[in-house]
N, C-alpha and C positions, 0 to 999 in steps of 0.2 A: 586321951590320945598319947601314945608313947612318943617321947622325944627322940628324934633321929640323932644318932651319934655323929659327931663331927669327924670328917676324914682327917687322919693325922699325917698322911703322907701324900707326896706327889706321885702321879703315875707318869712314867717315862717309857716311851716305846719307839721313838724315832731318833735319828741322828740330830735333828734340829732341837728336839726337846732335851736331849743329852747335853748339847752345847749350852743351852740355856741354864741347865742345872749346874754345869761346871762354872758358869759365870756368876753364880750366886755367892754372896759373902757368907762367912760363918761356917760352922761345922755341920756336915750333912752325913747321915748314915744311909747308905744305899743298899737295899736288898736286891742283889743282882741275880736274876733267874732266867731260865730258858722257858720258852713258850709251852713246851710239852710238860714241864714240871710245875710251873706256877710259883708265886712268891711264898715265903714262909709265913703261914698264917698262925703258927704256934706262938710266935713272938709278939703278935699284935697287942695283946693285953699288957705285956711287960713294957713294950715301947710306949704305949699310951700312958702308963703309970709314970714312967720316967719323964715323958713330955709334960705331964701335969705338974710334976715337981720342979722341973728346971725351966719351963717356958721356952723362950726364944733362944736359949743356949744351944739347942739342937733342932735340926729339921730332918725329916725322913723322906725317903723316896723309894719306890719299888721300880726297878729298872729291868725291862725285858731286853735281854742282850741279843736277840735274834737279828736285829737290823742295825746294830751299833758297832762300828769297826773297832773302837777302842776295847770292847769287851768280848771280842771274838774268842779269846782263850777260855772263856767260861761257858761256851755254848753247849757242850756235851756233859756238863756236870749235873748230877742229881742232888748234890748236897747244897745247902744255902751258901751263898757267898756274901759276906758283909764287908762293904768297902766304905771306909771313912774318908770323906773328902773335905778339904779346906782350901779355899781360894783356888779352885780348879785343879788341885793336886791330890793324889792319894797319900794319906798320912798314916793309914793302918789298914790291915786286911785280915779277915778271919773267915775260916771255913767251918761249916757245920751248924748244928742247931742246939748247941750247949747253952741253955738259957743263963745259968749262973756265970759262965765265962763271958758271954756277950754282954751281960749287964755290967760285970766288973770292968770290962774294957771300955764300954760306953761311958760309965761314970768317970773312969780315969781320963778319957779324952775330953769330956765336958769340963772336968776340973782343970785340966791343962789349958783349955781355951779360956776359961774364966780367970785364970791366973796369968794370962798373957805369956805362957811359956811356948817355946818352939817345939814342934813335933820331932820325935826321934828320927822319923823317916819322912822324906818328901819325894815322891816319885810321880812321873807322868802316869796318868791313868791307864795307858796302854802298856806300860812297862811291867815286867815281872818283879815281884819282891824277891829278895835273896832266897827265902824259903821255897817260893814257887820255882825259882831257877834250879835249885838242887833237885826238887821232885821231877821237874821236866827233864833234866839231864839223866836221872835214873831211868825214867820211862823210855827215853830215846836210846839209851845204852842197851836196855833189854830188847827193845823193838828192833833195832838194827844190828844186834850182835851176830856176827857171821855164824857162829856155832848154833845159835837158836834158829837162824834161818835154815841152816842145813837140816837140823832136827825136824823142823816143821815140814820141809820138803819130803823127808824120808817118811814121816808119819802119814802124810797125805798120800804119798806113793804106795806105802804099804796098805793103807786102808782101801785105796781104790783097787789095787791088785788083789787083795784078799777078798774083797767083795765080788770081783769079776771071776777069779779063778778058784774060789773056795771049793766048789764041787768037783774040780778036776784032780785034786790031790797030786800036784806035781811041782817041780821046781820051776820057778819063773826066772828066766835068765834074760836080762836085757843088755848084756854087754860084759863089762869086766866083773871080777869076783865080788867087788863091793856092792854091785847092783843085784846080786842073787838074793832072792827071798824064798825061803822054803815054807810051803804051806802044807797043812795036814789035810788028808783026804777024808 
C-alpha cells in the first residue's frame, strides 16, 4: 500500500484562521491566492524539499484571500503572491512563480531567522510594500488621468455612432465642432 504524503502546509480560508496563523511564532511562507485561480501547485515539490532540509525553521500556509480583509488587495491577481510572515507581520513579499527566485528568497529568510537577524522590512499584513505602492500609484495615474478618460469617451462615442450610422454615410453632428464625426458611406 502506498504511503500517503504528509501535508506540508496549513489551509487558511477564513478571517479567524488567518488571525490564528498570524499569532503563530516563527517564519511562515503564505501562498496567497484567489478562489478562482487556486494556490500555486508548481512550487509544492520545491517547498517540500526545503521543509525536509530545514525542518521547523519554516512553516507553510495556503491562504484563500476571498474572505480575508487584510488580503483584499490581492483578490483579482492571477499570479502567485508569496508573503513571508514573522510574528504577525509581513517581512517580505514576492509575486510570480519564479522557482529559483522564490527558493533563493526562502533560503535567505530561513538563514536570517536561524541567525537571529532582524528583517529588512516589517509591515502590517494589510499594508502595501514600497514596490506595491509604486505600482498602485502608476495604475491609478493611468486609470484616472483626465486625457485617458476623454479618449475613452471619444472612442466609445465614435464606436457607437459608427455602428449606428454606418450605412447612412453622413456627418454626425451633436453640437460643437469638436463633436463632429465624419463617417464614410
